[in-house]
mmCIF file as Biopython writes it, N, C-alpha, C and O atoms, coordinates in Angstrom:
data_model
#
loop_
_atom_site.group_PDB
_atom_site.id
_atom_site.type_symbol
_atom_site.label_atom_id
_atom_site.label_alt_id
_atom_site.label_comp_id
_atom_site.label_asym_id
_atom_site.label_entity_id
_atom_site.label_seq_id
_atom_site.pdbx_PDB_ins_code
_atom_site.Cartn_x
_atom_site.Cartn_y
_atom_site.Cartn_z
_atom_site.occupancy
_atom_site.B_iso_or_equiv
_atom_site.auth_seq_id
_atom_site.auth_asym_id
_atom_site.pdbx_PDB_model_num
ATOM 1   N N  . MET A ? 1  ? 157.256 15.247 223.459 1.0 0.0 1  A 1 
ATOM 2   C CA . MET A ? 1  ? 155.831 14.395 223.738 1.0 0.0 1  A 1 
ATOM 3   C C  . MET A ? 1  ? 154.883 15.456 224.612 1.0 0.0 1  A 1 
ATOM 4   O O  . MET A ? 1  ? 155.320 16.368 225.314 1.0 0.0 1  A 1 
ATOM 5   N N  . ARG A ? 2  ? 153.700 15.171 224.434 1.0 0.0 2  A 1 
ATOM 6   C CA . ARG A ? 2  ? 152.651 16.092 225.120 1.0 0.0 2  A 1 
ATOM 7   C C  . ARG A ? 2  ? 152.321 15.221 226.234 1.0 0.0 2  A 1 
ATOM 8   O O  . ARG A ? 2  ? 151.732 14.156 226.051 1.0 0.0 2  A 1 
ATOM 9   N N  . MET A ? 3  ? 152.709 15.669 227.487 1.0 0.0 3  A 1 
ATOM 10  C CA . MET A ? 3  ? 152.261 14.830 228.780 1.0 0.0 3  A 1 
ATOM 11  C C  . MET A ? 3  ? 151.975 15.741 229.921 1.0 0.0 3  A 1 
ATOM 12  O O  . MET A ? 3  ? 152.418 16.888 229.965 1.0 0.0 3  A 1 
ATOM 13  N N  . ALA A ? 4  ? 151.133 15.144 230.957 1.0 0.0 4  A 1 
ATOM 14  C CA . ALA A ? 4  ? 150.666 15.725 231.935 1.0 0.0 4  A 1 
ATOM 15  C C  . ALA A ? 4  ? 150.677 14.843 233.218 1.0 0.0 4  A 1 
ATOM 16  O O  . ALA A ? 4  ? 150.396 13.646 233.157 1.0 0.0 4  A 1 
ATOM 17  N N  . GLU A ? 5  ? 151.006 15.463 234.374 1.0 0.0 5  A 1 
ATOM 18  C CA . GLU A ? 5  ? 151.013 14.602 235.623 1.0 0.0 5  A 1 
ATOM 19  C C  . GLU A ? 5  ? 150.342 15.332 236.748 1.0 0.0 5  A 1 
ATOM 20  O O  . GLU A ? 5  ? 150.748 16.457 237.037 1.0 0.0 5  A 1 
ATOM 21  N N  . VAL A ? 6  ? 149.425 14.827 237.356 1.0 0.0 6  A 1 
ATOM 22  C CA . VAL A ? 6  ? 148.531 15.506 238.283 1.0 0.0 6  A 1 
ATOM 23  C C  . VAL A ? 6  ? 148.398 14.571 239.788 1.0 0.0 6  A 1 
ATOM 24  O O  . VAL A ? 6  ? 148.201 13.357 239.722 1.0 0.0 6  A 1 
ATOM 25  N N  . SER A ? 7  ? 148.497 15.100 240.784 1.0 0.0 7  A 1 
ATOM 26  C CA . SER A ? 7  ? 148.428 14.268 242.151 1.0 0.0 7  A 1 
ATOM 27  C C  . SER A ? 7  ? 147.476 15.245 242.910 1.0 0.0 7  A 1 
ATOM 28  O O  . SER A ? 7  ? 147.362 16.470 242.863 1.0 0.0 7  A 1 
ATOM 29  N N  . ARG A ? 8  ? 146.746 14.152 243.723 1.0 0.0 8  A 1 
ATOM 30  C CA . ARG A ? 8  ? 145.663 14.679 244.504 1.0 0.0 8  A 1 
ATOM 31  C C  . ARG A ? 8  ? 145.598 13.846 245.875 1.0 0.0 8  A 1 
ATOM 32  O O  . ARG A ? 8  ? 145.370 12.637 245.938 1.0 0.0 8  A 1 
ATOM 33  N N  . ARG A ? 9  ? 145.809 14.600 246.832 1.0 0.0 9  A 1 
ATOM 34  C CA . ARG A ? 9  ? 145.505 13.894 248.222 1.0 0.0 9  A 1 
ATOM 35  C C  . ARG A ? 9  ? 144.465 14.376 249.123 1.0 0.0 9  A 1 
ATOM 36  O O  . ARG A ? 9  ? 144.379 15.590 249.313 1.0 0.0 9  A 1 
ATOM 37  N N  . THR A ? 10 ? 143.734 13.638 249.650 1.0 0.0 10 A 1 
ATOM 38  C CA . THR A ? 10 ? 142.522 14.112 250.475 1.0 0.0 10 A 1 
ATOM 39  C C  . THR A ? 10 ? 142.356 13.067 251.687 1.0 0.0 10 A 1 
ATOM 40  O O  . THR A ? 10 ? 143.052 12.053 251.647 1.0 0.0 10 A 1 
ATOM 41  N N  . PHE A ? 11 ? 141.665 13.218 252.527 1.0 0.0 11 A 1 
ATOM 42  C CA . PHE A ? 11 ? 141.610 12.412 253.690 1.0 0.0 11 A 1 
ATOM 43  C C  . PHE A ? 11 ? 141.215 11.080 253.241 1.0 0.0 11 A 1 
ATOM 44  O O  . PHE A ? 11 ? 141.572 10.117 253.920 1.0 0.0 11 A 1 
ATOM 45  N N  . GLU A ? 12 ? 140.520 10.902 252.177 1.0 0.0 12 A 1 
ATOM 46  C CA . GLU A ? 12 ? 140.345 9.561  251.788 1.0 0.0 12 A 1 
ATOM 47  C C  . GLU A ? 12 ? 140.889 8.921  250.742 1.0 0.0 12 A 1 
ATOM 48  O O  . GLU A ? 12 ? 140.715 7.708  250.631 1.0 0.0 12 A 1 
ATOM 49  N N  . THR A ? 13 ? 141.590 9.593  249.864 1.0 0.0 13 A 1 
ATOM 50  C CA . THR A ? 13 ? 142.509 9.117  248.780 1.0 0.0 13 A 1 
ATOM 51  C C  . THR A ? 13 ? 143.802 9.851  248.711 1.0 0.0 13 A 1 
ATOM 52  O O  . THR A ? 13 ? 143.968 10.930 249.280 1.0 0.0 13 A 1 
ATOM 53  N N  . ASP A ? 14 ? 144.790 9.203  247.950 1.0 0.0 14 A 1 
ATOM 54  C CA . ASP A ? 14 ? 145.883 9.628  247.614 1.0 0.0 14 A 1 
ATOM 55  C C  . ASP A ? 14 ? 146.119 8.976  246.112 1.0 0.0 14 A 1 
ATOM 56  O O  . ASP A ? 14 ? 146.193 7.769  245.878 1.0 0.0 14 A 1 
ATOM 57  N N  . ILE A ? 15 ? 146.224 10.105 245.099 1.0 0.0 15 A 1 
ATOM 58  C CA . ILE A ? 15 ? 145.934 9.567  243.830 1.0 0.0 15 A 1 
ATOM 59  C C  . ILE A ? 15 ? 146.966 10.265 242.838 1.0 0.0 15 A 1 
ATOM 60  O O  . ILE A ? 15 ? 146.967 11.496 242.840 1.0 0.0 15 A 1 
ATOM 61  N N  . GLU A ? 16 ? 147.791 9.635  242.043 1.0 0.0 16 A 1 
ATOM 62  C CA . GLU A ? 16 ? 148.621 10.256 240.994 1.0 0.0 16 A 1 
ATOM 63  C C  . GLU A ? 16 ? 148.368 9.724  239.575 1.0 0.0 16 A 1 
ATOM 64  O O  . GLU A ? 16 ? 148.297 8.514  239.361 1.0 0.0 16 A 1 
ATOM 65  N N  . VAL A ? 17 ? 148.249 10.532 238.730 1.0 0.0 17 A 1 
ATOM 66  C CA . VAL A ? 17 ? 147.931 10.405 237.226 1.0 0.0 17 A 1 
ATOM 67  C C  . VAL A ? 17 ? 149.001 10.841 236.459 1.0 0.0 17 A 1 
ATOM 68  O O  . VAL A ? 17 ? 149.473 11.938 236.755 1.0 0.0 17 A 1 
ATOM 69  N N  . ARG A ? 18 ? 149.516 10.182 235.479 1.0 0.0 18 A 1 
ATOM 70  C CA . ARG A ? 18 ? 150.497 10.468 234.368 1.0 0.0 18 A 1 
ATOM 71  C C  . ARG A ? 18 ? 149.747 10.181 233.011 1.0 0.0 18 A 1 
ATOM 72  O O  . ARG A ? 18 ? 149.209 9.088  232.833 1.0 0.0 18 A 1 
ATOM 73  N N  . PHE A ? 19 ? 149.718 11.113 232.115 1.0 0.0 19 A 1 
ATOM 74  C CA . PHE A ? 19 ? 149.095 11.070 231.041 1.0 0.0 19 A 1 
ATOM 75  C C  . PHE A ? 19 ? 150.023 11.373 229.890 1.0 0.0 19 A 1 
ATOM 76  O O  . PHE A ? 19 ? 150.743 12.368 229.963 1.0 0.0 19 A 1 
ATOM 77  N N  . CYS A ? 20 ? 150.061 10.489 228.704 1.0 0.0 20 A 1 
ATOM 78  C CA . CYS A ? 20 ? 150.973 11.010 227.848 1.0 0.0 20 A 1 
ATOM 79  C C  . CYS A ? 20 ? 149.997 10.798 226.378 1.0 0.0 20 A 1 
ATOM 80  O O  . CYS A ? 20 ? 149.676 9.694  225.937 1.0 0.0 20 A 1 
ATOM 81  N N  . LEU A ? 21 ? 149.660 12.005 225.814 1.0 0.0 21 A 1 
ATOM 82  C CA . LEU A ? 21 ? 148.890 12.086 224.673 1.0 0.0 21 A 1 
ATOM 83  C C  . LEU A ? 21 ? 149.301 11.506 223.469 1.0 0.0 21 A 1 
ATOM 84  O O  . LEU A ? 21 ? 148.503 11.094 222.627 1.0 0.0 21 A 1 
ATOM 85  N N  . ASP A ? 22 ? 150.745 11.450 223.334 1.0 0.0 22 A 1 
ATOM 86  C CA . ASP A ? 22 ? 151.421 10.871 222.094 1.0 0.0 22 A 1 
ATOM 87  C C  . ASP A ? 22 ? 151.861 9.246  222.378 1.0 0.0 22 A 1 
ATOM 88  O O  . ASP A ? 22 ? 152.819 8.653  221.883 1.0 0.0 22 A 1 
ATOM 89  N N  . GLY A ? 23 ? 150.884 8.742  223.300 1.0 0.0 23 A 1 
ATOM 90  C CA . GLY A ? 23 ? 151.223 7.279  223.602 1.0 0.0 23 A 1 
ATOM 91  C C  . GLY A ? 23 ? 150.773 6.337  222.666 1.0 0.0 23 A 1 
ATOM 92  O O  . GLY A ? 23 ? 150.347 6.713  221.574 1.0 0.0 23 A 1 
ATOM 93  N N  . SER A ? 24 ? 150.829 4.995  223.017 1.0 0.0 24 A 1 
ATOM 94  C CA . SER A ? 24 ? 150.433 3.960  222.253 1.0 0.0 24 A 1 
ATOM 95  C C  . SER A ? 24 ? 149.147 3.037  222.812 1.0 0.0 24 A 1 
ATOM 96  O O  . SER A ? 24 ? 148.883 1.917  222.373 1.0 0.0 24 A 1 
ATOM 97  N N  . GLY A ? 25 ? 148.429 3.702  223.829 1.0 0.0 25 A 1 
ATOM 98  C CA . GLY A ? 25 ? 147.329 2.915  224.385 1.0 0.0 25 A 1 
ATOM 99  C C  . GLY A ? 25 ? 147.749 2.037  225.653 1.0 0.0 25 A 1 
ATOM 100 O O  . GLY A ? 25 ? 147.119 1.034  225.991 1.0 0.0 25 A 1 
ATOM 101 N N  . ASP A ? 26 ? 148.656 2.423  226.187 1.0 0.0 26 A 1 
ATOM 102 C CA . ASP A ? 26 ? 149.134 1.555  227.349 1.0 0.0 26 A 1 
ATOM 103 C C  . ASP A ? 26 ? 148.594 1.988  228.804 1.0 0.0 26 A 1 
ATOM 104 O O  . ASP A ? 26 ? 148.826 3.165  229.080 1.0 0.0 26 A 1 
ATOM 105 N N  . PHE A ? 27 ? 148.041 1.378  229.598 1.0 0.0 27 A 1 
ATOM 106 C CA . PHE A ? 27 ? 147.404 1.562  230.834 1.0 0.0 27 A 1 
ATOM 107 C C  . PHE A ? 27 ? 148.219 1.023  231.732 1.0 0.0 27 A 1 
ATOM 108 O O  . PHE A ? 27 ? 148.587 -0.094 231.369 1.0 0.0 27 A 1 
ATOM 109 N N  . LYS A ? 28 ? 148.761 1.438  233.009 1.0 0.0 28 A 1 
ATOM 110 C CA . LYS A ? 28 ? 149.365 0.898  234.069 1.0 0.0 28 A 1 
ATOM 111 C C  . LYS A ? 28 ? 148.776 1.469  235.323 1.0 0.0 28 A 1 
ATOM 112 O O  . LYS A ? 28 ? 148.346 2.615  235.457 1.0 0.0 28 A 1 
ATOM 113 N N  . GLY A ? 29 ? 148.820 0.313  236.419 1.0 0.0 29 A 1 
ATOM 114 C CA . GLY A ? 29 ? 148.404 0.764  237.619 1.0 0.0 29 A 1 
ATOM 115 C C  . GLY A ? 29 ? 147.030 0.322  237.887 1.0 0.0 29 A 1 
ATOM 116 O O  . GLY A ? 29 ? 146.642 -0.735 237.388 1.0 0.0 29 A 1 
ATOM 117 N N  . GLY A ? 30 ? 146.178 1.101  238.702 1.0 0.0 30 A 1 
ATOM 118 C CA . GLY A ? 30 ? 145.088 1.060  238.778 1.0 0.0 30 A 1 
ATOM 119 C C  . GLY A ? 30 ? 144.476 1.409  240.304 1.0 0.0 30 A 1 
ATOM 120 O O  . GLY A ? 30 ? 145.172 1.670  241.285 1.0 0.0 30 A 1 
ATOM 121 N N  . THR A ? 31 ? 143.023 1.353  240.270 1.0 0.0 31 A 1 
ATOM 122 C CA . THR A ? 31 ? 142.301 2.096  241.344 1.0 0.0 31 A 1 
ATOM 123 C C  . THR A ? 31 ? 141.998 1.056  242.520 1.0 0.0 31 A 1 
ATOM 124 O O  . THR A ? 31 ? 141.767 1.422  243.672 1.0 0.0 31 A 1 
ATOM 125 N N  . GLY A ? 32 ? 142.020 -0.096 242.167 1.0 0.0 32 A 1 
ATOM 126 C CA . GLY A ? 32 ? 141.588 -1.075 242.994 1.0 0.0 32 A 1 
ATOM 127 C C  . GLY A ? 32 ? 140.102 -1.414 242.871 1.0 0.0 32 A 1 
ATOM 128 O O  . GLY A ? 32 ? 139.591 -2.224 243.644 1.0 0.0 32 A 1 
ATOM 129 N N  . ILE A ? 33 ? 139.341 -0.752 241.823 1.0 0.0 33 A 1 
ATOM 130 C CA . ILE A ? 33 ? 138.001 -0.817 241.511 1.0 0.0 33 A 1 
ATOM 131 C C  . ILE A ? 33 ? 137.798 -1.406 240.097 1.0 0.0 33 A 1 
ATOM 132 O O  . ILE A ? 33 ? 138.032 -0.751 239.081 1.0 0.0 33 A 1 
ATOM 133 N N  . GLY A ? 34 ? 137.375 -2.609 240.089 1.0 0.0 34 A 1 
ATOM 134 C CA . GLY A ? 34 ? 137.772 -3.403 238.998 1.0 0.0 34 A 1 
ATOM 135 C C  . GLY A ? 34 ? 136.809 -2.809 237.699 1.0 0.0 34 A 1 
ATOM 136 O O  . GLY A ? 34 ? 137.390 -2.750 236.615 1.0 0.0 34 A 1 
ATOM 137 N N  . PHE A ? 35 ? 135.797 -2.497 237.730 1.0 0.0 35 A 1 
ATOM 138 C CA . PHE A ? 35 ? 134.954 -1.877 236.315 1.0 0.0 35 A 1 
ATOM 139 C C  . PHE A ? 35 ? 135.730 -0.647 236.118 1.0 0.0 35 A 1 
ATOM 140 O O  . PHE A ? 35 ? 136.268 -0.533 235.017 1.0 0.0 35 A 1 
ATOM 141 N N  . PHE A ? 36 ? 135.922 0.477  237.137 1.0 0.0 36 A 1 
ATOM 142 C CA . PHE A ? 36 ? 136.520 1.750  236.832 1.0 0.0 36 A 1 
ATOM 143 C C  . PHE A ? 36 ? 138.021 1.468  236.198 1.0 0.0 36 A 1 
ATOM 144 O O  . PHE A ? 36 ? 138.382 2.251  235.319 1.0 0.0 36 A 1 
ATOM 145 N N  . ASP A ? 37 ? 138.930 0.392  236.589 1.0 0.0 37 A 1 
ATOM 146 C CA . ASP A ? 37 ? 140.074 0.172  236.078 1.0 0.0 37 A 1 
ATOM 147 C C  . ASP A ? 37 ? 140.004 -0.264 234.608 1.0 0.0 37 A 1 
ATOM 148 O O  . ASP A ? 37 ? 140.761 0.181  233.745 1.0 0.0 37 A 1 
ATOM 149 N N  . HIS A ? 38 ? 138.887 -1.309 234.357 1.0 0.0 38 A 1 
ATOM 150 C CA . HIS A ? 38 ? 138.517 -1.594 232.917 1.0 0.0 38 A 1 
ATOM 151 C C  . HIS A ? 38 ? 138.177 -0.418 232.019 1.0 0.0 38 A 1 
ATOM 152 O O  . HIS A ? 38 ? 138.710 -0.357 230.912 1.0 0.0 38 A 1 
ATOM 153 N N  . MET A ? 39 ? 137.300 0.548  232.431 1.0 0.0 39 A 1 
ATOM 154 C CA . MET A ? 39 ? 137.038 1.507  231.588 1.0 0.0 39 A 1 
ATOM 155 C C  . MET A ? 39 ? 138.198 2.406  231.392 1.0 0.0 39 A 1 
ATOM 156 O O  . MET A ? 39 ? 138.434 2.817  230.256 1.0 0.0 39 A 1 
ATOM 157 N N  . LEU A ? 40 ? 139.058 2.800  232.542 1.0 0.0 40 A 1 
ATOM 158 C CA . LEU A ? 40 ? 140.266 3.753  232.286 1.0 0.0 40 A 1 
ATOM 159 C C  . LEU A ? 40 ? 141.085 3.019  231.243 1.0 0.0 40 A 1 
ATOM 160 O O  . LEU A ? 40 ? 141.495 3.698  230.302 1.0 0.0 40 A 1 
ATOM 161 N N  . GLU A ? 41 ? 141.376 1.753  231.274 1.0 0.0 41 A 1 
ATOM 162 C CA . GLU A ? 41 ? 141.995 0.821  230.276 1.0 0.0 41 A 1 
ATOM 163 C C  . GLU A ? 41 ? 141.505 0.969  228.830 1.0 0.0 41 A 1 
ATOM 164 O O  . GLU A ? 41 ? 142.232 1.198  227.863 1.0 0.0 41 A 1 
ATOM 165 N N  . ALA A ? 42 ? 140.215 0.813  228.814 1.0 0.0 42 A 1 
ATOM 166 C CA . ALA A ? 42 ? 139.613 0.900  227.250 1.0 0.0 42 A 1 
ATOM 167 C C  . ALA A ? 42 ? 139.660 2.377  226.884 1.0 0.0 42 A 1 
ATOM 168 O O  . ALA A ? 42 ? 139.670 2.734  225.706 1.0 0.0 42 A 1 
ATOM 169 N N  . PHE A ? 43 ? 139.684 3.085  227.725 1.0 0.0 43 A 1 
ATOM 170 C CA . PHE A ? 43 ? 139.603 4.774  227.403 1.0 0.0 43 A 1 
ATOM 171 C C  . PHE A ? 43 ? 141.084 4.946  226.670 1.0 0.0 43 A 1 
ATOM 172 O O  . PHE A ? 43 ? 141.249 5.378  225.529 1.0 0.0 43 A 1 
ATOM 173 N N  . ALA A ? 44 ? 142.020 4.554  227.493 1.0 0.0 44 A 1 
ATOM 174 C CA . ALA A ? 44 ? 143.553 4.353  226.910 1.0 0.0 44 A 1 
ATOM 175 C C  . ALA A ? 44 ? 143.871 4.076  225.749 1.0 0.0 44 A 1 
ATOM 176 O O  . ALA A ? 44 ? 144.367 4.812  224.896 1.0 0.0 44 A 1 
ATOM 177 N N  . ARG A ? 45 ? 143.482 2.593  225.673 1.0 0.0 45 A 1 
ATOM 178 C CA . ARG A ? 45 ? 143.644 1.822  224.622 1.0 0.0 45 A 1 
ATOM 179 C C  . ARG A ? 45 ? 143.070 2.191  223.259 1.0 0.0 45 A 1 
ATOM 180 O O  . ARG A ? 45 ? 143.720 2.043  222.224 1.0 0.0 45 A 1 
ATOM 181 N N  . HIS A ? 46 ? 141.657 2.743  223.296 1.0 0.0 46 A 1 
ATOM 182 C CA . HIS A ? 46 ? 141.067 3.072  222.276 1.0 0.0 46 A 1 
ATOM 183 C C  . HIS A ? 46 ? 141.428 4.744  221.554 1.0 0.0 46 A 1 
ATOM 184 O O  . HIS A ? 46 ? 141.358 5.150  220.394 1.0 0.0 46 A 1 
ATOM 185 N N  . GLY A ? 47 ? 141.825 5.418  222.842 1.0 0.0 47 A 1 
ATOM 186 C CA . GLY A ? 47 ? 142.352 6.690  222.580 1.0 0.0 47 A 1 
ATOM 187 C C  . GLY A ? 47 ? 143.565 6.873  222.143 1.0 0.0 47 A 1 
ATOM 188 O O  . GLY A ? 47 ? 143.940 8.012  221.865 1.0 0.0 47 A 1 
ATOM 189 N N  . PHE A ? 48 ? 144.473 5.681  221.993 1.0 0.0 48 A 1 
ATOM 190 C CA . PHE A ? 48 ? 145.728 5.960  221.784 1.0 0.0 48 A 1 
ATOM 191 C C  . PHE A ? 48 ? 146.528 6.873  222.478 1.0 0.0 48 A 1 
ATOM 192 O O  . PHE A ? 48 ? 147.221 7.730  221.929 1.0 0.0 48 A 1 
ATOM 193 N N  . PHE A ? 49 ? 146.417 6.655  223.938 1.0 0.0 49 A 1 
ATOM 194 C CA . PHE A ? 49 ? 147.367 7.618  224.737 1.0 0.0 49 A 1 
ATOM 195 C C  . PHE A ? 49 ? 147.682 6.638  225.933 1.0 0.0 49 A 1 
ATOM 196 O O  . PHE A ? 49 ? 146.976 5.653  226.152 1.0 0.0 49 A 1 
ATOM 197 N N  . ASP A ? 50 ? 148.722 6.948  226.648 1.0 0.0 50 A 1 
ATOM 198 C CA . ASP A ? 50 ? 149.203 6.357  227.827 1.0 0.0 50 A 1 
ATOM 199 C C  . ASP A ? 50 ? 148.764 6.882  228.948 1.0 0.0 50 A 1 
ATOM 200 O O  . ASP A ? 50 ? 148.746 8.107  229.072 1.0 0.0 50 A 1 
ATOM 201 N N  . LEU A ? 51 ? 148.351 6.077  229.918 1.0 0.0 51 A 1 
ATOM 202 C CA . LEU A ? 51 ? 147.724 6.418  231.178 1.0 0.0 51 A 1 
ATOM 203 C C  . LEU A ? 51 ? 148.337 5.507  232.408 1.0 0.0 51 A 1 
ATOM 204 O O  . LEU A ? 51 ? 148.144 4.292  232.382 1.0 0.0 51 A 1 
ATOM 205 N N  . GLU A ? 52 ? 148.987 6.036  233.353 1.0 0.0 52 A 1 
ATOM 206 C CA . GLU A ? 52 ? 149.355 5.604  234.618 1.0 0.0 52 A 1 
ATOM 207 C C  . GLU A ? 52 ? 148.691 6.188  235.791 1.0 0.0 52 A 1 
ATOM 208 O O  . GLU A ? 52 ? 148.591 7.396  236.003 1.0 0.0 52 A 1 
ATOM 209 N N  . VAL A ? 53 ? 148.248 5.251  236.530 1.0 0.0 53 A 1 
ATOM 210 C CA . VAL A ? 53 ? 147.151 5.513  237.689 1.0 0.0 53 A 1 
ATOM 211 C C  . VAL A ? 53 ? 147.669 5.035  238.903 1.0 0.0 53 A 1 
ATOM 212 O O  . VAL A ? 53 ? 147.508 3.821  239.027 1.0 0.0 53 A 1 
ATOM 213 N N  . LYS A ? 54 ? 148.371 5.718  240.056 1.0 0.0 54 A 1 
ATOM 214 C CA . LYS A ? 54 ? 148.630 5.169  241.302 1.0 0.0 54 A 1 
ATOM 215 C C  . LYS A ? 54 ? 147.490 5.685  242.243 1.0 0.0 54 A 1 
ATOM 216 O O  . LYS A ? 54 ? 147.146 6.864  242.151 1.0 0.0 54 A 1 
ATOM 217 N N  . CYS A ? 55 ? 146.930 4.903  243.084 1.0 0.0 55 A 1 
ATOM 218 C CA . CYS A ? 55 ? 145.718 5.082  243.872 1.0 0.0 55 A 1 
ATOM 219 C C  . CYS A ? 55 ? 145.697 4.230  245.044 1.0 0.0 55 A 1 
ATOM 220 O O  . CYS A ? 55 ? 145.795 3.003  245.043 1.0 0.0 55 A 1 
ATOM 221 N N  . LYS A ? 56 ? 145.553 5.039  246.099 1.0 0.0 56 A 1 
ATOM 222 C CA . LYS A ? 56 ? 145.381 4.391  247.633 1.0 0.0 56 A 1 
ATOM 223 C C  . LYS A ? 56 ? 143.909 5.051  247.966 1.0 0.0 56 A 1 
ATOM 224 O O  . LYS A ? 56 ? 143.899 6.280  247.896 1.0 0.0 56 A 1 
ATOM 225 N N  . GLY A ? 57 ? 142.746 4.461  248.296 1.0 0.0 57 A 1 
ATOM 226 C CA . GLY A ? 57 ? 141.608 5.058  248.610 1.0 0.0 57 A 1 
ATOM 227 C C  . GLY A ? 57 ? 141.100 4.111  249.666 1.0 0.0 57 A 1 
ATOM 228 O O  . GLY A ? 57 ? 141.522 2.975  249.884 1.0 0.0 57 A 1 
ATOM 229 N N  . ASP A ? 58 ? 140.000 4.835  250.373 1.0 0.0 58 A 1 
ATOM 230 C CA . ASP A ? 58 ? 139.500 4.077  251.379 1.0 0.0 58 A 1 
ATOM 231 C C  . ASP A ? 58 ? 138.190 3.140  250.964 1.0 0.0 58 A 1 
ATOM 232 O O  . ASP A ? 58 ? 137.042 3.333  251.364 1.0 0.0 58 A 1 
ATOM 233 N N  . LEU A ? 59 ? 138.632 2.069  250.061 1.0 0.0 59 A 1 
ATOM 234 C CA . LEU A ? 59 ? 137.792 1.219  249.414 1.0 0.0 59 A 1 
ATOM 235 C C  . LEU A ? 59 ? 137.108 0.276  250.527 1.0 0.0 59 A 1 
ATOM 236 O O  . LEU A ? 59 ? 136.151 -0.418 250.182 1.0 0.0 59 A 1 
ATOM 237 N N  . GLU A ? 60 ? 137.633 0.230  252.014 1.0 0.0 60 A 1 
ATOM 238 C CA . GLU A ? 60 ? 136.811 -0.588 252.762 1.0 0.0 60 A 1 
ATOM 239 C C  . GLU A ? 60 ? 135.449 0.491  253.156 1.0 0.0 60 A 1 
ATOM 240 O O  . GLU A ? 60 ? 134.460 0.010  253.709 1.0 0.0 60 A 1 
ATOM 241 N N  . VAL A ? 61 ? 135.495 1.581  252.904 1.0 0.0 61 A 1 
ATOM 242 C CA . VAL A ? 61 ? 134.144 2.425  253.151 1.0 0.0 61 A 1 
ATOM 243 C C  . VAL A ? 61 ? 133.325 2.277  252.028 1.0 0.0 61 A 1 
ATOM 244 O O  . VAL A ? 61 ? 132.222 1.731  252.036 1.0 0.0 61 A 1 
ATOM 245 N N  . ASP A ? 62 ? 133.979 2.856  250.898 1.0 0.0 62 A 1 
ATOM 246 C CA . ASP A ? 62 ? 133.282 3.082  249.635 1.0 0.0 62 A 1 
ATOM 247 C C  . ASP A ? 62 ? 134.136 3.365  248.353 1.0 0.0 62 A 1 
ATOM 248 O O  . ASP A ? 62 ? 135.137 4.076  248.434 1.0 0.0 62 A 1 
ATOM 249 N N  . GLY A ? 63 ? 133.772 2.858  247.276 1.0 0.0 63 A 1 
ATOM 250 C CA . GLY A ? 63 ? 134.596 3.252  246.314 1.0 0.0 63 A 1 
ATOM 251 C C  . GLY A ? 63 ? 134.529 4.427  245.608 1.0 0.0 63 A 1 
ATOM 252 O O  . GLY A ? 63 ? 135.356 4.788  244.772 1.0 0.0 63 A 1 
ATOM 253 N N  . HIS A ? 64 ? 133.229 5.215  246.053 1.0 0.0 64 A 1 
ATOM 254 C CA . HIS A ? 64 ? 133.129 6.589  245.356 1.0 0.0 64 A 1 
ATOM 255 C C  . HIS A ? 64 ? 134.055 7.676  245.636 1.0 0.0 64 A 1 
ATOM 256 O O  . HIS A ? 64 ? 134.304 8.561  244.818 1.0 0.0 64 A 1 
ATOM 257 N N  . HIS A ? 65 ? 134.562 7.601  246.797 1.0 0.0 65 A 1 
ATOM 258 C CA . HIS A ? 65 ? 135.635 8.662  246.936 1.0 0.0 65 A 1 
ATOM 259 C C  . HIS A ? 65 ? 136.927 8.581  245.860 1.0 0.0 65 A 1 
ATOM 260 O O  . HIS A ? 65 ? 137.454 9.581  245.374 1.0 0.0 65 A 1 
ATOM 261 N N  . THR A ? 66 ? 137.309 7.274  245.601 1.0 0.0 66 A 1 
ATOM 262 C CA . THR A ? 66 ? 138.107 7.154  244.610 1.0 0.0 66 A 1 
ATOM 263 C C  . THR A ? 66 ? 137.928 7.663  243.164 1.0 0.0 66 A 1 
ATOM 264 O O  . THR A ? 66 ? 138.728 8.233  242.422 1.0 0.0 66 A 1 
ATOM 265 N N  . VAL A ? 67 ? 136.675 7.300  242.986 1.0 0.0 67 A 1 
ATOM 266 C CA . VAL A ? 67 ? 136.223 7.422  241.408 1.0 0.0 67 A 1 
ATOM 267 C C  . VAL A ? 67 ? 135.827 9.236  241.380 1.0 0.0 67 A 1 
ATOM 268 O O  . VAL A ? 67 ? 135.968 9.951  240.388 1.0 0.0 67 A 1 
ATOM 269 N N  . GLU A ? 68 ? 135.410 9.604  242.483 1.0 0.0 68 A 1 
ATOM 270 C CA . GLU A ? 68 ? 135.389 11.086 242.326 1.0 0.0 68 A 1 
ATOM 271 C C  . GLU A ? 68 ? 136.582 11.731 242.320 1.0 0.0 68 A 1 
ATOM 272 O O  . GLU A ? 68 ? 136.655 12.716 241.586 1.0 0.0 68 A 1 
ATOM 273 N N  . ASP A ? 69 ? 137.630 11.393 243.016 1.0 0.0 69 A 1 
ATOM 274 C CA . ASP A ? 69 ? 139.086 12.065 243.127 1.0 0.0 69 A 1 
ATOM 275 C C  . ASP A ? 69 ? 139.771 11.812 241.772 1.0 0.0 69 A 1 
ATOM 276 O O  . ASP A ? 69 ? 140.913 12.223 241.571 1.0 0.0 69 A 1 
#
């Protein structure tokens, strides 16, 4: 299977992403930002790949740090 795993930690966010290109369209986890989660889920479902996102961000300040990272 073709897979990738990436993590990024900054002062504002701590993010882990797992991606399986040979998946079935499953999306797990989320960012805490409703519309962004919806778009990631739709991207995985329609692209027929699996995506897992674990994210902690400073959403009380603003969601843009999470989306950028």
